[in-house]
Every structure is written in C-alpha cells, then in structure tokens.
N, C-alpha and C positions, 0 to 999 in steps of 0.2 A: 502473166505467162505469154510467151511469144509463139512464133510460127511452129517451132519444133514440137512443142507439147501438144499440138493438134494432130500429130502423127501417131499411128498405133505404137504402143509400147513406150512412148516417151512421156514421162511425168515431169513435174517441176524440178526434181533433184537432178535427173539426167540432163534435162535441158540446161540447167545452171552449169553443170559440169561441162557440157558441150560448149556453152558460151565461154567458160573459163579457158578452154583450149582453142578458142578462135573459130568455133563452128557455130554460126548463128542462124543459118537458113538451111532448108532442106537441100537446096542446090549444093551448098558447101558440104553437107553431110554426104551427099551422093558423090561429089568429087573426091572427098577424102576416102570414102569407102568405110565399111563397118570395121574392118581390121585396123586401119590406121586411126580412125576415130577412137576405137577402144584402147589402142596403145597410148594415145594422148591422154585419155582419161586415167588409164593405169598409172601414168607418170605423176598424176596429182592425187590419186586414190588407189592405194595398193590393194584395197578390198574389191576392186572391180572384178566381177565374177563372169562366168560363162553365160549366165542369163542376160547380163548387160550386153554382151557381144551379140547374142541372139536377138535381143531387142533392137539393137542398132540395125542389124541386117533386115529385120522385119520392117522397121520404119522406112528404110530405103526402098523396100519392095512394096510398101503400103499394105502390109498384112500383119496379123498378130504373129508373135514369135512361134506360137504353137502350130502355125500353118506352114512353117518353113519345111521344104522337102528334106527328107532324111539325109540325102547325100550332101546337102548344103550344111546341115547341122554337123555331120561327120567331119566335113572339111574345116568348119569353124572350131570344132572341138580339138582337132589335131593342131590347128594354129594356136589355140588357147593353151593347150598342154605344153607346146614348144615355148611359147612366150613366158609361161609361168615356171618353166624349167622342170616340168613333170615328164616322166618317161611315158612314151607312147605304148600302145598295146603291142605285145610281142607276137610276131607271126607264128602260126602253128604249122 
C-alpha cells in the first residue's frame, strides 16, 4: 500500500483505483479535487457511489467522511446526482 491509503477513508481498493486513473499522491488528489477524482474513478467503475465521493473529500481534508460539514455533503450529493443523471430535489 502506498501514500494514499494512509489517508482517512482510503483503503487498498480506492487507492488502486486512484492509481489506475493517474492519482498516486495526496498532492495529486488535492490538485484533482474530490469531484474530478471521483469522475475518473466512475469512468473505470460504474458502481462508484456517493460514499466514495465523500471519502475522497474527507481524505483531501484529512478527516473521516462522517465529519464532513453538512453543506459540503449537500453540495457533493447534488454533484453526484447530476453526474449519475438522477433528478435533484424539487423546490417546494
């Protein structure tokens, strides 16, 4: 296992996927950002879920995904739904 798996939320499988898409260091992950890194993973693994996106963002911030602020989670969820072609919440 390499540098990435030492970060919160990043296990061997996600590290391997990141390596496959050209991200091998924390600095490269930070430069790509969680959204772009997740899109790259989605291109090789259609099962990439919202929790993987949260995990990437948490790793960039150096925190567990459960510690992400709610507004950050909301923004990531909106991005995820758009990327997966899911309709967003309807305004009331």
